[in-house]
Every structure is written in C-alpha cells, then in structure tokens.
ROLODO-333334 format. One record per residue (C-alpha): chain; x, y, z; residue number from 1. Coordinates in pm, whole numbers, m for minus. Layout:
! ROLODO-333334
<atom><c>A</c><px>X</px><py>Y</py><pz>Z</pz><k>NUM</k></atom>
...
END
This chain:
! ROLODO-333334
<atom><c>A</c><px>m842</px><py>2128</py><pz>m208</pz><k>1</k></atom>
<atom><c>A</c><px>m840</px><py>1893</py><pz>148</pz><k>2</k></atom>
<atom><c>A</c><px>m1173</px><py>1802</py><pz>237</pz><k>3</k></atom>
<atom><c>A</c><px>m1351</px><py>1606</py><pz>484</pz><k>4</k></atom>
<atom><c>A</c><px>m1679</px><py>1410</py><pz>502</pz><k>5</k></atom>
<atom><c>A</c><px>m1867</px><py>1702</py><pz>647</pz><k>6</k></atom>
<atom><c>A</c><px>m1735</px><py>1933</py><pz>353</pz><k>7</k></atom>
<atom><c>A</c><px>m1828</px><py>1702</py><pz>116</pz><k>8</k></atom>
<atom><c>A</c><px>m2184</px><py>1633</py><pz>258</pz><k>9</k></atom>
<atom><c>A</c><px>m2210</px><py>2007</py><pz>217</pz><k>10</k></atom>
<atom><c>A</c><px>m2086</px><py>2039</py><pz>m198</pz><k>11</k></atom>
<atom><c>A</c><px>m2323</px><py>1748</py><pz>m258</pz><k>12</k></atom>
<atom><c>A</c><px>m2664</px><py>1926</py><pz>m44</pz><k>13</k></atom>
<atom><c>A</c><px>m2532</px><py>2255</py><pz>m178</pz><k>14</k></atom>
<atom><c>A</c><px>m2527</px><py>2129</py><pz>m553</pz><k>15</k></atom>
<atom><c>A</c><px>m2839</px><py>1927</py><pz>m515</pz><k>16</k></atom>
<atom><c>A</c><px>m3006</px><py>2192</py><pz>m332</pz><k>17</k></atom>
<atom><c>A</c><px>m3164</px><py>1876</py><pz>m81</pz><k>18</k></atom>
<atom><c>A</c><px>m3137</px><py>1862</py><pz>253</pz><k>19</k></atom>
<atom><c>A</c><px>m3059</px><py>1641</py><pz>555</pz><k>20</k></atom>
<atom><c>A</c><px>m3429</px><py>1510</py><pz>506</pz><k>21</k></atom>
<atom><c>A</c><px>m3434</px><py>1420</py><pz>126</pz><k>22</k></atom>
<atom><c>A</c><px>m3098</px><py>1270</py><pz>157</pz><k>23</k></atom>
<atom><c>A</c><px>m2991</px><py>1187</py><pz>496</pz><k>24</k></atom>
<atom><c>A</c><px>m2617</px><py>1158</py><pz>596</pz><k>25</k></atom>
<atom><c>A</c><px>m2608</px><py>765</py><pz>583</pz><k>26</k></atom>
<atom><c>A</c><px>m2699</px><py>807</py><pz>211</pz><k>27</k></atom>
<atom><c>A</c><px>m2413</px><py>1040</py><pz>119</pz><k>28</k></atom>
<atom><c>A</c><px>m2131</px><py>875</py><pz>366</pz><k>29</k></atom>
<atom><c>A</c><px>m2186</px><py>512</py><pz>189</pz><k>30</k></atom>
<atom><c>A</c><px>m2175</px><py>678</py><pz>m168</pz><k>31</k></atom>
<atom><c>A</c><px>m1840</px><py>831</py><pz>m40</pz><k>32</k></atom>
<atom><c>A</c><px>m1694</px><py>503</py><pz>140</pz><k>33</k></atom>
<atom><c>A</c><px>m1791</px><py>346</py><pz>m229</pz><k>34</k></atom>
<atom><c>A</c><px>m1612</px><py>606</py><pz>m436</pz><k>35</k></atom>
<atom><c>A</c><px>m1312</px><py>573</py><pz>m163</pz><k>36</k></atom>
<atom><c>A</c><px>m1258</px><py>215</py><pz>m205</pz><k>37</k></atom>
<atom><c>A</c><px>m1313</px><py>226</py><pz>m576</pz><k>38</k></atom>
<atom><c>A</c><px>m1022</px><py>461</py><pz>m584</pz><k>39</k></atom>
<atom><c>A</c><px>m785</px><py>287</py><pz>m346</pz><k>40</k></atom>
<atom><c>A</c><px>m847</px><py>m29</py><pz>m586</pz><k>41</k></atom>
<atom><c>A</c><px>m689</px><py>105</py><pz>m886</pz><k>42</k></atom>
<atom><c>A</c><px>m350</px><py>114</py><pz>m740</pz><k>43</k></atom>
<atom><c>A</c><px>m168</px><py>m40</py><pz>m492</pz><k>44</k></atom>
<atom><c>A</c><px>129</px><py>235</py><pz>m461</pz><k>45</k></atom>
<atom><c>A</c><px>m56</px><py>551</py><pz>m400</pz><k>46</k></atom>
<atom><c>A</c><px>268</px><py>848</py><pz>m255</pz><k>47</k></atom>
<atom><c>A</c><px>m10</px><py>913</py><pz>m27</pz><k>48</k></atom>
<atom><c>A</c><px>43</px><py>580</py><pz>171</pz><k>49</k></atom>
<atom><c>A</c><px>415</px><py>534</py><pz>150</pz><k>50</k></atom>
<atom><c>A</c><px>555</px><py>463</py><pz>516</pz><k>51</k></atom>
<atom><c>A</c><px>890</px><py>354</py><pz>661</pz><k>52</k></atom>
<atom><c>A</c><px>867</px><py>85</py><pz>945</pz><k>53</k></atom>
<atom><c>A</c><px>1159</px><py>m100</py><pz>1150</pz><k>54</k></atom>
<atom><c>A</c><px>1190</px><py>m379</py><pz>1382</pz><k>55</k></atom>
<atom><c>A</c><px>1438</px><py>m590</py><pz>1530</pz><k>56</k></atom>
<atom><c>A</c><px>1498</px><py>m971</py><pz>1434</pz><k>57</k></atom>
<atom><c>A</c><px>1522</px><py>m1207</py><pz>1723</pz><k>58</k></atom>
<atom><c>A</c><px>1789</px><py>m1517</py><pz>1733</pz><k>59</k></atom>
<atom><c>A</c><px>1666</px><py>m1838</py><pz>1536</pz><k>60</k></atom>
<atom><c>A</c><px>1331</px><py>m1684</py><pz>1433</pz><k>61</k></atom>
<atom><c>A</c><px>1265</px><py>m1681</py><pz>1110</pz><k>62</k></atom>
<atom><c>A</c><px>895</px><py>m1578</py><pz>1072</pz><k>63</k></atom>
<atom><c>A</c><px>787</px><py>m1230</py><pz>1161</pz><k>64</k></atom>
<atom><c>A</c><px>405</px><py>m1095</py><pz>1155</pz><k>65</k></atom>
<atom><c>A</c><px>393</px><py>m824</py><pz>924</pz><k>66</k></atom>
<atom><c>A</c><px>72</px><py>m700</py><pz>1110</pz><k>67</k></atom>
<atom><c>A</c><px>319</px><py>m633</py><pz>1443</pz><k>68</k></atom>
<atom><c>A</c><px>530</px><py>m437</py><pz>1199</pz><k>69</k></atom>
<atom><c>A</c><px>282</px><py>m216</py><pz>1033</pz><k>70</k></atom>
<atom><c>A</c><px>m42</px><py>m179</py><pz>871</pz><k>71</k></atom>
<atom><c>A</c><px>134</px><py>m279</py><pz>555</pz><k>72</k></atom>
<atom><c>A</c><px>m35</px><py>m329</py><pz>223</pz><k>73</k></atom>
<atom><c>A</c><px>275</px><py>m422</py><pz>11</pz><k>74</k></atom>
<atom><c>A</c><px>588</px><py>m439</py><pz>86</pz><k>75</k></atom>
<atom><c>A</c><px>867</px><py>m268</py><pz>m144</pz><k>76</k></atom>
<atom><c>A</c><px>1196</px><py>m318</py><pz>48</pz><k>77</k></atom>
<atom><c>A</c><px>1381</px><py>m459</py><pz>318</pz><k>78</k></atom>
<atom><c>A</c><px>1710</px><py>m352</py><pz>431</pz><k>79</k></atom>
<atom><c>A</c><px>1952</px><py>m467</py><pz>725</pz><k>80</k></atom>
<atom><c>A</c><px>2070</px><py>m172</py><pz>862</pz><k>81</k></atom>
<atom><c>A</c><px>2261</px><py>m245</py><pz>1078</pz><k>82</k></atom>
<atom><c>A</c><px>2669</px><py>m260</py><pz>1088</pz><k>83</k></atom>
<atom><c>A</c><px>2768</px><py>m453</py><pz>763</pz><k>84</k></atom>
<atom><c>A</c><px>2425</px><py>m479</py><pz>642</pz><k>85</k></atom>
<atom><c>A</c><px>2234</px><py>m441</py><pz>315</pz><k>86</k></atom>
<atom><c>A</c><px>1961</px><py>m481</py><pz>136</pz><k>87</k></atom>
<atom><c>A</c><px>1761</px><py>m809</py><pz>127</pz><k>88</k></atom>
<atom><c>A</c><px>1634</px><py>m1006</py><pz>m192</pz><k>89</k></atom>
<atom><c>A</c><px>1310</px><py>m1110</py><pz>m200</pz><k>90</k></atom>
<atom><c>A</c><px>1286</px><py>m1461</py><pz>m349</pz><k>91</k></atom>
<atom><c>A</c><px>972</px><py>m1703</py><pz>m361</pz><k>92</k></atom>
<atom><c>A</c><px>887</px><py>m1855</py><pz>m69</pz><k>93</k></atom>
<atom><c>A</c><px>907</px><py>m2208</py><pz>m282</pz><k>94</k></atom>
<atom><c>A</c><px>1265</px><py>m2171</py><pz>m381</pz><k>95</k></atom>
<atom><c>A</c><px>1344</px><py>m2028</py><pz>m1</pz><k>96</k></atom>
<atom><c>A</c><px>1215</px><py>m2344</py><pz>134</pz><k>97</k></atom>
<atom><c>A</c><px>1371</px><py>m2575</py><pz>m69</pz><k>98</k></atom>
<atom><c>A</c><px>1770</px><py>m2426</py><pz>6</pz><k>99</k></atom>
<atom><c>A</c><px>1696</px><py>m2361</py><pz>369</pz><k>100</k></atom>
<atom><c>A</c><px>1632</px><py>m2745</py><pz>510</pz><k>101</k></atom>
<atom><c>A</c><px>1829</px><py>m3031</py><pz>695</pz><k>102</k></atom>
<atom><c>A</c><px>2201</px><py>m2901</py><pz>742</pz><k>103</k></atom>
<atom><c>A</c><px>2200</px><py>m2600</py><pz>514</pz><k>104</k></atom>
<atom><c>A</c><px>1889</px><py>m2406</py><pz>728</pz><k>105</k></atom>
<atom><c>A</c><px>2191</px><py>m2274</py><pz>974</pz><k>106</k></atom>
<atom><c>A</c><px>2168</px><py>m1960</py><pz>1154</pz><k>107</k></atom>
<atom><c>A</c><px>2357</px><py>m1632</py><pz>988</pz><k>108</k></atom>
<atom><c>A</c><px>2283</px><py>m1275</py><pz>881</pz><k>109</k></atom>
<atom><c>A</c><px>1965</px><py>m1293</py><pz>657</pz><k>110</k></atom>
<atom><c>A</c><px>2020</px><py>m1159</py><pz>296</pz><k>111</k></atom>
<atom><c>A</c><px>1689</px><py>m1272</py><pz>145</pz><k>112</k></atom>
<atom><c>A</c><px>1333</px><py>m1261</py><pz>245</pz><k>113</k></atom>
<atom><c>A</c><px>1018</px><py>m1447</py><pz>130</pz><k>114</k></atom>
<atom><c>A</c><px>638</px><py>m1338</py><pz>215</pz><k>115</k></atom>
<atom><c>A</c><px>421</px><py>m1610</py><pz>303</pz><k>116</k></atom>
<atom><c>A</c><px>70</px><py>m1634</py><pz>571</pz><k>117</k></atom>
<atom><c>A</c><px>84</px><py>m1242</py><pz>629</pz><k>118</k></atom>
<atom><c>A</c><px>439</px><py>m1276</py><pz>759</pz><k>119</k></atom>
<atom><c>A</c><px>820</px><py>m1217</py><pz>668</pz><k>120</k></atom>
<atom><c>A</c><px>1046</px><py>m1486</py><pz>635</pz><k>121</k></atom>
<atom><c>A</c><px>1391</px><py>m1434</py><pz>681</pz><k>122</k></atom>
<atom><c>A</c><px>1699</px><py>m1632</py><pz>500</pz><k>123</k></atom>
<atom><c>A</c><px>1854</px><py>m1749</py><pz>668</pz><k>124</k></atom>
<atom><c>A</c><px>1789</px><py>m1725</py><pz>1012</pz><k>125</k></atom>
<atom><c>A</c><px>1923</px><py>m1465</py><pz>1225</pz><k>126</k></atom>
<atom><c>A</c><px>2222</px><py>m1539</py><pz>1411</pz><k>127</k></atom>
<atom><c>A</c><px>2192</px><py>m1250</py><pz>1612</pz><k>128</k></atom>
<atom><c>A</c><px>1979</px><py>m903</py><pz>1671</pz><k>129</k></atom>
<atom><c>A</c><px>1961</px><py>m679</py><pz>1342</pz><k>130</k></atom>
<atom><c>A</c><px>1801</px><py>m402</py><pz>1235</pz><k>131</k></atom>
<atom><c>A</c><px>1548</px><py>m430</py><pz>976</pz><k>132</k></atom>
<atom><c>A</c><px>1397</px><py>m137</py><pz>798</pz><k>133</k></atom>
<atom><c>A</c><px>1099</px><py>m193</py><pz>574</pz><k>134</k></atom>
<atom><c>A</c><px>1001</px><py>39</py><pz>311</pz><k>135</k></atom>
<atom><c>A</c><px>581</px><py>m8</py><pz>221</pz><k>136</k></atom>
<atom><c>A</c><px>295</px><py>108</py><pz>116</pz><k>137</k></atom>
<atom><c>A</c><px>2</px><py>100</py><pz>421</pz><k>138</k></atom>
<atom><c>A</c><px>m347</px><py>49</py><pz>430</pz><k>139</k></atom>
<atom><c>A</c><px>m559</px><py>328</py><pz>388</pz><k>140</k></atom>
<atom><c>A</c><px>m767</px><py>457</py><pz>719</pz><k>141</k></atom>
<atom><c>A</c><px>m1082</px><py>491</py><pz>776</pz><k>142</k></atom>
<atom><c>A</c><px>m1147</px><py>701</py><pz>1106</pz><k>143</k></atom>
<atom><c>A</c><px>m1224</px><py>999</py><pz>871</pz><k>144</k></atom>
<atom><c>A</c><px>m1599</px><py>826</py><pz>842</pz><k>145</k></atom>
<atom><c>A</c><px>m1648</px><py>847</py><pz>1209</pz><k>146</k></atom>
<atom><c>A</c><px>m1466</px><py>1163</py><pz>1273</pz><k>147</k></atom>
<atom><c>A</c><px>m1640</px><py>1420</py><pz>1000</pz><k>148</k></atom>
<atom><c>A</c><px>m1370</px><py>1694</py><pz>1019</pz><k>149</k></atom>
<atom><c>A</c><px>m1077</px><py>1468</py><pz>972</pz><k>150</k></atom>
<atom><c>A</c><px>m920</px><py>1498</py><pz>633</pz><k>151</k></atom>
<atom><c>A</c><px>m1016</px><py>1227</py><pz>420</pz><k>152</k></atom>
<atom><c>A</c><px>m714</px><py>968</py><pz>348</pz><k>153</k></atom>
<atom><c>A</c><px>m703</px><py>1000</py><pz>m2</pz><k>154</k></atom>
<atom><c>A</c><px>m459</px><py>1260</py><pz>m212</pz><k>155</k></atom>
<atom><c>A</c><px>m642</px><py>1597</py><pz>m220</pz><k>156</k></atom>
<atom><c>A</c><px>m723</px><py>1570</py><pz>m623</pz><k>157</k></atom>
<atom><c>A</c><px>m943</px><py>1298</py><pz>m555</pz><k>158</k></atom>
<atom><c>A</c><px>m1152</px><py>1438</py><pz>m237</pz><k>159</k></atom>
<atom><c>A</c><px>m1443</px><py>1698</py><pz>m493</pz><k>160</k></atom>
<atom><c>A</c><px>m1457</px><py>1336</py><pz>m711</pz><k>161</k></atom>
<atom><c>A</c><px>m1576</px><py>1177</py><pz>m381</pz><k>162</k></atom>
<atom><c>A</c><px>m1860</px><py>1442</py><pz>m418</pz><k>163</k></atom>
<atom><c>A</c><px>m1949</px><py>1370</py><pz>m780</pz><k>164</k></atom>
<atom><c>A</c><px>m2004</px><py>994</py><pz>m702</pz><k>165</k></atom>
<atom><c>A</c><px>m2237</px><py>1075</py><pz>m409</pz><k>166</k></atom>
<atom><c>A</c><px>m2414</px><py>1326</py><pz>m652</pz><k>167</k></atom>
<atom><c>A</c><px>m2424</px><py>1029</py><pz>m909</pz><k>168</k></atom>
<atom><c>A</c><px>m2612</px><py>844</py><pz>m618</pz><k>169</k></atom>
<atom><c>A</c><px>m2828</px><py>1079</py><pz>m489</pz><k>170</k></atom>
<atom><c>A</c><px>m2948</px><py>1176</py><pz>m850</pz><k>171</k></atom>
<atom><c>A</c><px>m3017</px><py>780</py><pz>m918</pz><k>172</k></atom>
<atom><c>A</c><px>m3218</px><py>747</py><pz>m599</pz><k>173</k></atom>
<atom><c>A</c><px>m3421</px><py>1071</py><pz>m697</pz><k>174</k></atom>
<atom><c>A</c><px>m3500</px><py>862</py><pz>m1023</pz><k>175</k></atom>
<atom><c>A</c><px>m3303</px><py>1132</py><pz>m1247</pz><k>176</k></atom>
<atom><c>A</c><px>m3085</px><py>912</py><pz>m1457</pz><k>177</k></atom>
<atom><c>A</c><px>m2910</px><py>1200</py><pz>m1688</pz><k>178</k></atom>
<atom><c>A</c><px>m2743</px><py>1347</py><pz>m1389</pz><k>179</k></atom>
<atom><c>A</c><px>m2665</px><py>1058</py><pz>m1246</pz><k>180</k></atom>
<atom><c>A</c><px>m2477</px><py>928</py><pz>m1559</pz><k>181</k></atom>
<atom><c>A</c><px>m2328</px><py>1264</py><pz>m1633</pz><k>182</k></atom>
<atom><c>A</c><px>m2175</px><py>1228</py><pz>m1236</pz><k>183</k></atom>
<atom><c>A</c><px>m2057</px><py>971</py><pz>m1256</pz><k>184</k></atom>
<atom><c>A</c><px>m1893</px><py>1031</py><pz>m1579</pz><k>185</k></atom>
<atom><c>A</c><px>m1755</px><py>1389</py><pz>m1390</pz><k>186</k></atom>
<atom><c>A</c><px>m1596</px><py>1117</py><pz>m1142</pz><k>187</k></atom>
<atom><c>A</c><px>m1475</px><py>870</py><pz>m1380</pz><k>188</k></atom>
<atom><c>A</c><px>m1282</px><py>1108</py><pz>m1594</pz><k>189</k></atom>
<atom><c>A</c><px>m1163</px><py>1290</py><pz>m1259</pz><k>190</k></atom>
<atom><c>A</c><px>m1027</px><py>997</py><pz>m1122</pz><k>191</k></atom>
<atom><c>A</c><px>m878</px><py>875</py><pz>m1441</pz><k>192</k></atom>
<atom><c>A</c><px>m678</px><py>1203</py><pz>m1492</pz><k>193</k></atom>
<atom><c>A</c><px>m610</px><py>1258</py><pz>m1127</pz><k>194</k></atom>
<atom><c>A</c><px>m461</px><py>910</py><pz>m1095</pz><k>195</k></atom>
<atom><c>A</c><px>m251</px><py>913</py><pz>m1429</pz><k>196</k></atom>
<atom><c>A</c><px>m69</px><py>1239</py><pz>m1280</pz><k>197</k></atom>
<atom><c>A</c><px>1</px><py>1105</py><pz>m975</pz><k>198</k></atom>
<atom><c>A</c><px>121</px><py>754</py><pz>m1061</pz><k>199</k></atom>
<atom><c>A</c><px>334</px><py>920</py><pz>m1377</pz><k>200</k></atom>
<atom><c>A</c><px>682</px><py>860</py><pz>m1361</pz><k>201</k></atom>
<atom><c>A</c><px>955</px><py>1091</py><pz>m1230</pz><k>202</k></atom>
<atom><c>A</c><px>1095</px><py>1275</py><pz>m1518</pz><k>203</k></atom>
<atom><c>A</c><px>1404</px><py>1247</py><pz>m1353</pz><k>204</k></atom>
<atom><c>A</c><px>1400</px><py>851</py><pz>m1327</pz><k>205</k></atom>
<atom><c>A</c><px>1662</px><py>692</py><pz>m1572</pz><k>206</k></atom>
<atom><c>A</c><px>1491</px><py>457</py><pz>m1767</pz><k>207</k></atom>
<atom><c>A</c><px>1660</px><py>63</py><pz>m1686</pz><k>208</k></atom>
<atom><c>A</c><px>1655</px><py>m157</py><pz>m2025</pz><k>209</k></atom>
<atom><c>A</c><px>1851</px><py>m445</py><pz>m1884</pz><k>210</k></atom>
<atom><c>A</c><px>1687</px><py>m691</py><pz>m1603</pz><k>211</k></atom>
<atom><c>A</c><px>1998</px><py>m887</py><pz>m1547</pz><k>212</k></atom>
<atom><c>A</c><px>2147</px><py>m704</py><pz>m1234</pz><k>213</k></atom>
<atom><c>A</c><px>2324</px><py>m862</py><pz>m976</pz><k>214</k></atom>
<atom><c>A</c><px>2270</px><py>m779</py><pz>m631</pz><k>215</k></atom>
<atom><c>A</c><px>2552</px><py>m784</py><pz>m351</pz><k>216</k></atom>
<atom><c>A</c><px>2311</px><py>m1013</py><pz>m111</pz><k>217</k></atom>
<atom><c>A</c><px>2358</px><py>m1275</py><pz>m420</pz><k>218</k></atom>
<atom><c>A</c><px>2708</px><py>m1266</py><pz>m395</pz><k>219</k></atom>
<atom><c>A</c><px>2753</px><py>m1236</py><pz>m68</pz><k>220</k></atom>
<atom><c>A</c><px>2516</px><py>m1545</py><pz>m17</pz><k>221</k></atom>
<atom><c>A</c><px>2723</px><py>m1724</py><pz>m256</pz><k>222</k></atom>
<atom><c>A</c><px>3036</px><py>m1656</py><pz>m33</pz><k>223</k></atom>
<atom><c>A</c><px>2867</px><py>m1752</py><pz>274</pz><k>224</k></atom>
<atom><c>A</c><px>2609</px><py>m2024</py><pz>311</pz><k>225</k></atom>
<atom><c>A</c><px>2618</px><py>m2087</py><pz>m73</pz><k>226</k></atom>
<atom><c>A</c><px>2948</px><py>m2213</py><pz>m47</pz><k>227</k></atom>
<atom><c>A</c><px>2853</px><py>m2472</py><pz>214</pz><k>228</k></atom>
<atom><c>A</c><px>2591</px><py>m2674</py><pz>m64</pz><k>229</k></atom>
<atom><c>A</c><px>2840</px><py>m2856</py><pz>m226</pz><k>230</k></atom>
<atom><c>A</c><px>2979</px><py>m3020</py><pz>102</pz><k>231</k></atom>
END
C-alpha cells in the first residue's frame, strides 16, 4: 500500500492512541526520516531508483560533472548511441591517466570512462559530438517531507514499516521499553524481508561462471589508439 507522510502520521496516532499534543508532527516526521535513511543506506541499487539519462559530448572535453547529467547516486553503464557507437568500458582513473598523456592523448571516439571528483572522464577525449546514454541509480528525493500528501520515495513494501519505526521512537519517548523494542523488531524484520525480495536475482538471469569476457571496446581501442603506443 502506497503511503504518504500524512498516512504514516495517522497510522502512528491510531495505533498509539496519542493525539498531536502528545506526539507532535515533528517527532513523527524526524523518526520517519531516520527510518527512511536507514533503509536507503542498506542498498545503492533499489529498483525504484533506476533511471536513464543522456548527454552530448563536447569536442576535446574529457570531464563531465555528474550533477549536470542527473541526480545520480551510482552509475551502471555508459553507451555511445551515435552511429557506430558501443558500450563504454569503465577503467580505474589511475590507469587512464597513465595511458592518455603526452602524444597518446589524442582526440577520438571514446571507448572508456573513469569516475573521479564527482565527474565522468571519457577516454579518449571526444573528437566529435557523441550522444551518451547513462544507466544509473538516482538519489532518493525528500519532497514528501514538505508535501505530506506525496507518496514517500521508497518501494511501497517499506511504507508501513516506517510507521513501525516511528512507533518505536514514540514508545521510547513514552518510556515504554517493551513496546518500543517490539515495534523496532517488527521494523527490522520487515525491512530484511522486503529487501531480500526486492534485491533477489531474477529467475531468468543466466549464471555467469567466467569473468574473462573481452568487450568489443577493448578490441576497438587496441586497433585504433592502442596501435599507436608502440610507435
């Protein structure tokens, strides 16, 4: 069941039989925010936060600030979707700065990327405008804290559990350790169960037994820029 912050407040007060004088909105809201952040901190790849972004490269520009692309928490892949494009391979920034320097740092179609200082760095530097598609997980939004009728930005499996956490804090404030512990335990057990189900590997996904796959981008680089390294 999808819930808003107003719904959580109502549920907490209905169960605890405490009114807004006994438990101000600020107490419930702080507890819900705390529970929300605890759940978000458990995983970086909740399905709800999947997003796809695009940006265009600039000739001779290597670095692209991630915040200008989207409110991204974790990048999964970059794909050059222009003509003759390919999926870019992520490499360590340290390795990239050892290879693309001096005479080898010539502009061409980028086949690799690295992450550093909140920016994407493309290798090689683009020699033309290429359209790059970014598959990523976004950061959660907190507008539901001010717009109390807006759905909370979590998978709905977690919504009722936010009320349990708030009840745990309310009874802690009421100096009722038994009820506080009971609701905190219900919160933790429910989060663990929902998390397992949401992050479960799809049944149709094949099992990969070898990590030795060679990507087309590696071969292309060896045929182009890599071929000049021995000169």
